[in-house]
C-alpha positions as CSV (number, residue, x, y, z in Angstrom):
1,M,97.5,75.6,137.0
2,T,97.1,72.1,135.6
3,S,94.0,73.1,133.7
4,A,95.8,76.2,132.3
5,A,98.8,74.1,131.3
6,I,96.5,71.6,129.4
7,R,94.9,74.4,127.6
8,G,98.2,75.9,126.7
9,V,99.5,72.6,125.3
10,L,96.3,72.1,123.3
11,V,96.6,75.5,121.7
12,A,100.3,74.9,120.9
13,L,99.3,71.6,119.3
14,L,96.7,73.4,117.2
15,V,99.3,75.8,115.8
16,A,101.6,72.9,115.0
17,L,98.8,70.7,113.6
18,P,99.3,71.4,109.9
19,S,103.1,70.7,110.2
20,M,102.3,67.4,112.0
21,V,99.7,66.2,109.6
22,L,101.3,67.2,106.3
23,P,104.2,65.1,104.9
24,A,107.7,66.5,105.1
25,A,107.7,67.4,101.4
26,A,104.8,69.9,102.0
27,T,106.1,71.6,105.2
28,Q,108.3,74.6,105.5
29,S,110.0,76.6,108.3
30,P,109.4,74.1,111.2
31,E,111.4,76.4,113.5
32,I,109.1,79.3,113.0
33,I,106.0,77.0,113.5
34,A,107.5,75.6,116.7
35,F,108.3,79.1,118.0
36,T,104.8,80.4,117.2
37,A,103.2,77.4,118.9
38,L,105.3,77.9,122.0
39,L,104.3,81.6,122.2
40,A,100.6,80.8,121.7
41,G,100.7,78.1,124.4
42,L,102.4,80.4,126.9
43,F,99.9,83.2,126.2
44,V,96.9,80.9,126.9
45,F,98.6,79.4,129.9
46,A,99.2,82.9,131.4
47,E,95.6,84.0,130.7
48,Y,94.0,80.9,132.3
49,C,96.5,80.8,135.2
50,A,96.0,84.4,136.2
51,P,93.3,85.2,138.8
52,V,91.8,87.7,136.3
53,P,92.4,87.6,132.5
54,S,93.9,90.6,130.8
55,V,92.9,90.0,127.2
56,L,91.0,86.7,126.8
57,E,87.2,87.2,126.9
58,F,84.7,84.8,128.3
59,R,87.3,82.8,130.1
60,D,84.9,81.7,132.8
61,A,81.8,81.3,130.6
62,P,82.1,77.8,129.0
63,P,81.6,76.4,126.5
64,L,82.1,79.5,124.3
65,N,85.9,79.4,124.0
66,R,85.9,75.6,124.0
67,G,83.5,75.5,121.1
68,R,85.5,78.0,119.1
69,F,88.6,75.9,119.7
70,V,87.0,72.7,118.8
71,F,85.6,74.0,115.5
72,T,88.8,75.7,114.6
73,S,90.8,72.5,115.3
74,L,88.3,70.5,113.3
75,A,88.7,72.9,110.4
76,M,92.5,72.8,110.5
77,L,92.5,69.0,110.8
78,L,90.2,68.5,107.8
79,L,92.1,71.0,105.7
80,S,95.4,69.4,106.6
81,L,94.1,66.0,105.5
82,L,92.6,67.5,102.4
83,V,95.9,69.2,101.4
84,S,98.0,66.2,102.3
85,H,96.0,63.9,100.0
86,P,98.1,64.7,96.8
87,F,101.3,64.1,98.7
88,A,100.5,61.0,100.7
89,A,97.1,59.5,99.9
90,T,95.4,57.3,102.5
91,G,91.9,56.1,103.0
92,L,91.1,58.9,105.4
93,T,92.6,61.6,103.2
94,A,90.7,60.2,100.2
95,L,87.4,60.4,102.1
96,V,88.1,64.0,103.1
97,D,89.1,64.8,99.6
98,R,85.9,63.4,98.1
99,F,83.7,65.1,100.7
100,G,85.6,68.4,100.3
101,H,85.2,68.5,96.5
102,A,81.6,67.5,96.7
103,A,81.0,70.3,99.2
104,G,82.9,72.7,96.9
105,A,80.8,71.8,93.9
106,L,77.6,72.2,96.1
107,L,78.5,75.7,97.5
108,D,80.1,77.0,94.3
109,F,77.2,79.1,92.9
110,A,76.8,82.8,92.2
111,Y,77.5,85.3,95.1
112,T,78.5,82.7,97.7
113,P,81.8,83.1,99.6
114,V,83.1,79.9,98.1
115,H,82.4,81.1,94.6
116,L,84.2,84.4,95.3
117,V,87.2,82.5,96.6
118,R,87.4,80.5,93.4
119,R,86.9,83.6,91.3
120,M,89.8,85.4,92.9
121,M,92.3,82.8,91.7
122,P,94.5,84.0,88.8
123,P,94.1,82.4,85.4
124,E,97.6,81.0,85.4
125,M,96.9,78.9,88.5
126,P,96.6,75.2,87.7
127,Q,93.0,73.9,87.7
128,Q,93.9,71.2,90.2
129,T,95.0,73.8,92.7
130,V,91.9,75.9,92.2
131,D,89.7,72.9,92.9
132,L,91.7,72.1,96.0
133,I,91.3,75.7,97.3
134,R,87.5,75.6,96.5
135,A,87.2,72.3,98.4
136,A,89.1,73.8,101.4
137,A,87.0,76.9,101.4
138,A,83.8,74.9,101.3
139,L,84.9,72.7,104.3
140,A,86.0,75.7,106.4
141,Y,83.0,77.8,105.6
142,G,80.6,75.0,106.4
143,L,82.3,74.5,109.8
144,S,82.1,78.2,110.5
145,L,78.4,78.2,109.9
146,A,78.0,75.2,112.1
147,S,79.9,76.9,114.9
148,V,77.5,79.9,114.8
149,V,74.4,77.7,114.8
150,W,75.9,75.7,117.7
151,F,76.4,78.7,119.9
152,A,73.0,80.1,119.1
153,C,71.6,76.7,120.3
154,V,73.7,76.9,123.4
155,I,72.2,80.3,124.2
156,R,68.7,79.2,123.5
157,L,68.6,75.7,124.9
158,R,71.2,75.8,127.7
159,N,70.5,79.3,129.0
160,W,74.1,80.4,128.5
161,P,75.9,81.7,130.5
162,F,74.0,80.6,133.6
163,S,74.3,76.9,132.8
164,N,77.7,76.9,134.5
165,G,76.8,79.1,137.5
166,A,77.1,82.8,138.2
167,F,78.4,85.1,135.4
168,N,80.7,88.0,136.2
169,V,80.6,90.5,133.4
170,W,83.7,92.4,134.2
171,V,85.9,89.3,134.7
172,N,84.7,87.7,131.5
173,M,85.0,91.0,129.5
174,P,88.3,92.5,130.7
175,L,88.7,94.8,127.6
176,F,85.2,96.4,128.2
177,D,85.3,99.6,130.2
178,P,81.9,100.4,131.7
179,T,82.9,103.9,132.8
180,T,83.4,105.4,129.4
181,G,81.1,106.3,126.6
182,L,77.3,105.6,126.4
183,D,75.2,103.5,128.6
184,V,76.6,100.0,129.2
185,V,73.6,98.2,127.5
186,A,73.6,100.5,124.5
187,R,77.4,100.1,124.1
188,L,77.2,96.3,124.3
189,Q,74.4,96.2,121.8
190,R,76.2,98.5,119.4
191,D,79.4,96.6,119.6
192,A,77.6,93.3,119.2
193,K,75.8,94.4,116.1
194,L,79.1,95.7,114.6
195,H,80.7,92.4,115.3
196,I,77.9,90.4,113.7
197,L,77.8,92.7,110.7
198,A,81.5,92.4,110.2
199,G,81.4,88.6,110.6
200,L,78.7,88.4,108.0
201,L,80.5,90.6,105.5
202,L,84.1,89.5,105.8
203,P,83.8,86.2,104.0
204,F,82.5,88.2,101.0
205,L,84.8,91.2,101.3
206,L,88.1,89.5,101.7
207,P,88.1,87.7,98.3
208,A,86.9,90.9,96.7
209,L,89.8,92.9,98.2
210,V,92.3,90.3,97.2
211,H,90.9,90.4,93.6
212,M,91.5,94.2,93.4
213,P,94.5,95.3,91.4
214,A,95.9,97.3,94.4
215,S,95.9,94.2,96.6
216,I,99.2,93.3,98.3
217,F,98.3,89.6,98.6
218,D,99.2,87.4,95.8
219,P,96.7,84.5,95.4
220,M,99.4,82.3,94.0
221,L,100.8,82.1,97.5
222,L,97.9,79.7,98.3
223,S,99.8,77.1,96.3
224,N,101.8,76.6,99.5
225,P,100.0,73.9,101.5
226,Q,100.7,75.4,105.0
227,L,99.7,78.9,103.9
228,L,96.6,77.6,102.2
229,I,95.5,75.9,105.5
230,W,96.1,79.0,107.6
231,C,94.6,81.5,105.2
232,V,91.4,79.5,104.5
233,T,90.9,78.7,108.2
234,G,91.4,82.3,109.2
235,W,89.1,83.5,106.3
236,A,86.3,81.2,107.6
237,M,86.7,81.0,111.4
238,V,87.6,84.6,112.3
239,P,84.3,86.0,110.9
240,A,82.5,83.1,112.7
241,S,84.3,84.0,115.9
242,M,83.2,87.6,115.5
243,I,79.6,86.6,115.1
244,I,79.8,84.4,118.1
245,R,81.3,87.2,120.1
246,G,78.5,89.5,118.9
247,L,75.8,87.0,120.0
248,A,77.5,86.7,123.4
249,R,77.5,90.4,123.9
250,L,73.9,90.7,122.9
251,R,73.1,88.1,125.5
252,V,75.1,89.9,128.2
253,A,73.3,93.2,127.3
254,D,70.0,91.4,127.6
255,L,70.9,90.0,131.0
256,I,71.9,93.4,132.3
257,E,68.7,94.9,131.0
258,Q,66.7,92.2,132.7
259,K,68.6,92.9,136.0
260,R,67.8,96.6,135.7
261,R,64.1,96.0,135.1
262,S,64.0,93.6,138.1
263,F,65.7,96.1,140.3
264,L,63.3,98.9,139.3
265,A,60.3,96.7,139.9
266,D,61.6,95.9,143.4
267,Q,62.1,99.6,144.1
268,N,58.6,100.4,143.0
269,L,57.2,97.6,145.3
270,Q,59.2,99.0,148.2
271,T,57.9,102.5,147.5
272,V,54.3,101.4,147.5
């Protein structure tokens, strides 16, 4: 229960992080932020406190969820410092601002997600705001790529998920029903490939969809500091989380396939 409570508090603090870092002049609706943080914390507490999770995947397979939380927290912290620099400049915000704009200039070339984010901005938006959004997109997208590389290294070098003991497929994947549809391994591999494909395409598709005339999202809303932090973090980290989830499912499918081959080999030996 103590571990679940700590996780709940950390998630609540993550939701409230932009409001705590940004100055008062750049924050809006603190009551809604506090209520959302409370709901998120209670949800995580309930999931980790229950004997078996109902929604949260890979609860007992660290460090997958921990890594996603750390990279998302780092992205929100850096973006909060970046956005707060025009309102209350400090040495730390100046360092993040310079690094973010340098990363934005480096990643802003044709057909990159950062370039597409900049191109979706309307002409009437001030150039200073456009540069800020480009810097935020570069920081968040760089961290999203780092999170994917980190988990691939965890699988390869630490033999995830066996580095922390036995792995229970059905406890760590409560939303996966093994009794319906195709073979379990085939379904896991299909779902994993769909997740990876969606994670690779979303950073490119979302700016294009926003740029379409029929889009219901107004890019001018990104002038709001809090909305900018949340939107850019979600644009970068949600696709990365989908890729990580796809890699994890591919790994689970491979483990099940290895178990089957071992079982068939034992049966053949017994028959002989």
